[in-house]
C-alpha positions as CSV (number, residue, x, y, z in Angstrom):
1,M,-5.7,17.3,8.8
2,A,-7.9,16.1,11.6
3,L,-7.9,12.4,12.5
4,L,-11.0,10.4,12.8
5,S,-11.8,10.0,16.4
6,T,-12.2,6.5,17.7
7,T,-15.2,7.7,19.7
8,S,-17.1,8.6,16.5
9,R,-20.3,6.7,15.8
10,V,-19.7,3.5,13.8
11,A,-21.8,1.2,11.6
12,Q,-21.4,-2.3,10.4
13,H,-18.9,-2.7,7.6
14,P,-20.1,-4.6,4.5
15,S,-17.7,-7.3,5.7
16,A,-18.8,-8.7,9.0
17,G,-16.7,-7.7,12.0
18,H,-15.3,-4.5,10.5
19,R,-16.4,-1.1,11.5
20,K,-17.1,1.7,9.1
21,A,-17.1,5.4,10.2
22,T,-20.5,7.1,9.6
23,V,-19.4,10.7,10.2
24,A,-19.8,13.7,7.9
25,P,-18.5,13.1,4.3
26,R,-15.4,15.4,4.8
27,T,-14.5,13.6,8.0
28,R,-15.2,10.2,6.5
29,R,-13.0,10.9,3.6
30,S,-10.2,11.9,6.0
31,V,-10.1,8.3,7.4
32,A,-8.7,6.9,4.2
33,V,-6.7,10.1,3.4
34,Q,-5.2,10.2,6.9
35,C,-4.3,6.5,6.8
36,S,-2.6,6.9,3.4
37,H,-0.7,10.1,4.5
38,Q,2.6,8.2,4.6
39,Q,1.7,5.8,1.8
40,Q,1.3,8.8,-0.5
41,Q,5.1,8.9,-0.4
42,A,5.6,5.1,0.1
43,S,2.9,3.5,-2.2
44,A,3.5,2.6,-5.8
45,D,0.5,4.7,-6.6
46,V,2.0,8.1,-5.8
47,Q,3.0,10.2,-8.8
48,V,6.7,10.4,-8.3
49,D,6.9,6.6,-7.8
50,R,4.8,5.9,-10.9
51,R,7.3,7.8,-13.0
52,S,10.1,5.7,-11.5
53,V,8.2,2.4,-12.0
54,L,8.1,2.7,-15.8
55,V,11.9,2.8,-15.9
56,A,12.0,-0.7,-14.4
57,M,12.7,-3.5,-17.0
58,G,14.6,-6.8,-17.0
59,M,14.2,-10.3,-15.7
60,L,15.1,-11.9,-12.3
61,P,14.6,-15.4,-11.0
62,L,12.1,-16.1,-8.4
63,S,13.6,-15.3,-5.0
64,M,13.8,-18.2,-2.6
65,A,13.1,-15.7,0.2
66,G,9.9,-14.8,-1.5
67,Q,8.8,-18.4,-1.6
68,A,9.5,-18.6,2.1
69,L,7.4,-15.5,2.8
70,A,4.5,-16.9,0.7
71,E,4.5,-20.0,2.9
72,E,4.4,-18.2,6.2
73,A,1.3,-19.0,8.3
74,A,-1.2,-16.2,8.7
75,P,-2.1,-15.2,12.3
76,S,-5.5,-16.2,13.6
77,G,-8.3,-13.6,13.8
78,L,-8.3,-12.6,10.2
79,A,-11.6,-12.6,8.3
80,P,-11.9,-12.3,4.5
81,Y,-13.3,-9.1,3.1
82,T,-14.6,-9.7,-0.5
83,D,-15.4,-6.6,-2.5
84,P,-18.1,-7.2,-5.1
85,R,-17.5,-3.8,-6.8
86,D,-13.9,-4.4,-7.8
87,G,-13.5,-8.1,-7.3
88,F,-10.7,-8.3,-4.8
89,S,-10.4,-10.1,-1.5
90,L,-8.3,-9.1,1.5
91,A,-8.1,-10.7,5.0
92,I,-8.7,-8.1,7.7
93,P,-8.8,-8.5,11.5
94,A,-12.3,-8.3,13.0
95,G,-13.0,-5.0,14.7
96,W,-10.7,-2.8,12.6
97,V,-12.0,0.6,11.6
98,Y,-12.7,1.1,7.9
99,G,-12.8,4.2,5.7
100,E,-13.0,4.9,2.0
101,T,-12.4,7.8,-0.4
102,T,-11.7,8.5,-4.0
103,L,-8.5,10.3,-5.0
104,P,-7.8,12.2,-8.2
105,G,-6.4,10.4,-11.2
106,N,-2.7,10.3,-11.6
107,S,-2.0,12.3,-14.8
108,S,1.8,11.9,-14.4
109,F,1.6,8.2,-15.1
110,S,0.7,7.4,-18.6
111,G,-0.8,4.0,-17.7
112,A,-3.2,5.3,-15.1
113,T,-6.6,6.7,-15.9
114,G,-9.5,8.1,-13.9
115,E,-10.0,8.4,-10.2
116,R,-8.4,6.1,-7.7
117,R,-10.6,4.3,-5.2
118,T,-8.8,4.0,-1.8
119,L,-9.8,1.9,1.2
120,A,-8.2,2.0,4.6
121,W,-8.3,0.0,7.8
122,F,-6.7,0.5,11.2
123,P,-7.0,-1.1,14.6
124,E,-9.8,0.5,16.7
125,G,-8.2,2.6,19.4
126,A,-4.9,3.0,17.5
127,N,-3.6,6.2,15.9
128,P,-4.3,5.6,12.2
129,R,-1.1,7.5,11.3
130,D,0.9,5.0,13.3
131,V,-0.5,1.7,12.0
132,N,-2.8,1.2,9.0
133,V,-3.5,-0.7,5.8
134,T,-4.5,1.0,2.6
135,L,-5.6,-0.5,-0.7
136,T,-5.6,1.7,-3.8
137,I,-7.2,0.7,-7.1
138,T,-6.0,2.4,-10.3
139,N,-7.1,1.8,-13.8
140,V,-4.2,1.1,-16.1
141,S,-3.9,1.1,-19.9
142,V,-4.4,-2.0,-22.0
143,E,-0.6,-2.7,-22.5
144,F,-0.3,-3.4,-18.8
145,T,-1.4,-7.1,-19.0
146,K,0.9,-8.8,-16.4
147,M,3.0,-7.8,-13.5
148,G,6.1,-8.0,-15.7
149,S,4.7,-4.9,-17.5
150,F,5.8,-3.0,-14.4
151,G,9.3,-4.4,-14.4
152,T,10.8,-7.1,-12.1
153,P,10.1,-7.1,-8.4
154,Y,13.6,-5.9,-7.6
155,T,13.7,-3.1,-10.2
156,F,10.2,-2.1,-9.2
157,A,11.0,-2.0,-5.5
158,S,14.3,-0.2,-6.1
159,N,12.6,2.6,-8.0
160,L,9.9,2.8,-5.4
161,V,12.4,3.1,-2.5
162,N,14.9,5.3,-4.3
163,S,12.2,7.8,-5.2
164,Q,11.8,8.4,-1.4
165,D,15.4,8.1,-0.3
166,R,17.3,11.3,0.1
167,S,20.3,9.9,1.9
168,Y,22.6,11.2,-0.9
169,L,22.0,14.7,0.5
170,L,23.9,13.7,3.7
171,T,27.1,14.1,1.8
172,A,26.0,17.1,-0.2
173,P,27.2,20.6,0.5
174,G,25.0,22.6,2.8
175,W,23.6,24.8,0.1
176,A,22.3,21.7,-1.8
177,R,21.0,20.0,1.3
178,G,19.0,22.9,2.7
179,K,17.7,23.1,6.3
180,E,15.2,20.3,6.2
181,D,15.8,16.9,7.8
182,V,16.8,14.3,5.3
183,Q,14.4,11.4,4.6
184,I,16.1,8.0,4.4
185,A,14.4,4.9,2.8
186,K,15.9,1.4,2.8
187,L,14.8,-1.6,0.7
188,I,14.7,-4.8,2.7
189,D,13.1,-7.3,0.4
190,A,11.6,-7.5,-3.1
191,T,10.1,-10.8,-4.2
192,D,7.8,-12.5,-6.7
193,L,4.8,-14.2,-5.1
194,G,3.7,-15.8,-8.3
195,N,1.1,-13.3,-9.6
196,K,2.0,-10.5,-7.1
197,Y,5.0,-8.4,-6.1
198,F,6.0,-8.1,-2.4
199,V,8.1,-5.2,-1.2
200,E,9.4,-4.6,2.3
201,Y,11.2,-1.4,3.2
202,T,11.6,1.3,5.9
203,V,11.3,5.1,5.7
204,Q,12.4,7.7,8.3
205,K,12.5,11.5,8.2
206,P,13.6,13.0,11.5
207,P,12.2,13.9,13.9
208,E,9.5,11.4,13.0
209,Q,9.9,7.8,14.0
210,A,11.0,5.2,11.5
211,R,8.2,3.3,9.7
212,H,8.2,-0.3,8.5
213,L,6.2,-0.9,5.3
214,Y,4.9,-3.9,3.4
215,T,3.5,-3.3,-0.1
216,V,1.9,-6.0,-2.3
217,L,0.8,-5.3,-5.9
218,G,-1.5,-7.3,-8.1
219,L,-2.9,-6.7,-11.5
220,G,-6.6,-7.5,-11.9
221,Y,-9.4,-7.1,-14.4
222,N,-13.0,-6.0,-13.7
223,G,-14.5,-6.9,-17.1
224,V,-13.8,-3.4,-18.5
225,Y,-10.4,-2.2,-17.2
226,N,-7.1,-3.6,-16.2
227,R,-6.6,-2.5,-12.7
228,L,-3.5,-2.2,-10.4
229,F,-4.3,-3.1,-6.8
230,T,-1.7,-1.7,-4.3
231,V,-1.9,-2.8,-0.7
232,T,0.4,-1.0,1.7
233,A,0.6,-2.0,5.4
234,Q,2.7,0.1,7.7
235,T,3.6,0.5,11.4
236,L,6.1,2.4,13.4
237,E,9.3,0.5,13.7
238,A,9.0,0.7,17.5
239,D,5.6,-1.2,17.3
240,R,6.7,-3.7,14.7
241,G,6.8,-6.6,17.2
242,K,3.1,-6.0,17.9
243,Y,1.8,-5.7,14.4
244,D,4.4,-7.3,12.1
245,A,2.9,-10.7,11.5
246,T,-0.6,-9.3,11.1
247,L,0.3,-6.6,8.6
248,K,2.4,-9.0,6.5
249,A,-0.4,-11.5,6.4
250,I,-3.0,-8.8,5.4
251,A,-0.8,-7.5,2.6
252,K,0.0,-11.0,1.2
253,S,-3.7,-12.1,1.4
254,L,-4.6,-9.9,-1.5
255,T,-6.4,-11.8,-4.3
256,V,-7.8,-10.2,-7.5
257,N,-9.8,-11.3,-10.5
258,S,-7.8,-12.0,-13.6
259,R,-9.0,-11.9,-17.2
260,S,-9.3,-15.7,-17.2
261,Q,-11.7,-15.5,-14.3
262,I,-14.1,-13.0,-15.8
């Protein structure tokens, strides 16, 4: 799939300082689709992961590491983007390129209904496959009233990462492993940020470079539907030093409207 060229014409994003591609609809759609190429395996909104999520149940105490993460200072240069349509806010660096698309509904997940709005941002001049942030909004059924409905942070994260990890094939007989390279996913952290879940993990499938991902999930309400907001920020592991603080701050900046705020 073709990438959006950084030389394409751009227009002012609804949030000041962000740039939105104004190319043909097919190409415009590819901005968000391309940015979420890896997240479609890594995000909690992909079909295989959704099935795993519903298995997650139990109770865990609030992680002290999670409290520390929540208290980290955000890097300078972030500007709030407030979305009037779906009532969320996200801090995005000024000048990042923006794209948006709508993905088909996820019929494999009984709690999800309808199409999924997906927004994507990436640094201007960067390859959107290498570093990007995507936000996917999914309608969920009425029984999903709090984050605990999706399980605890640890069980949620474990199912998310395990659904992508194929390291068990490394010890399997050749006929079971096949000829393809084995994808390995590793969970680094899973914490409760109060009303959001934070997950940090890595994914690598040779010969591609390892990727470092941060996912934050929040449950909101738009006056009609309960909605799951999933932010996934990723970069190549080799570039983590350059983008790590910014991506983590973006992901954790997610705020959504709750029922009590409507």
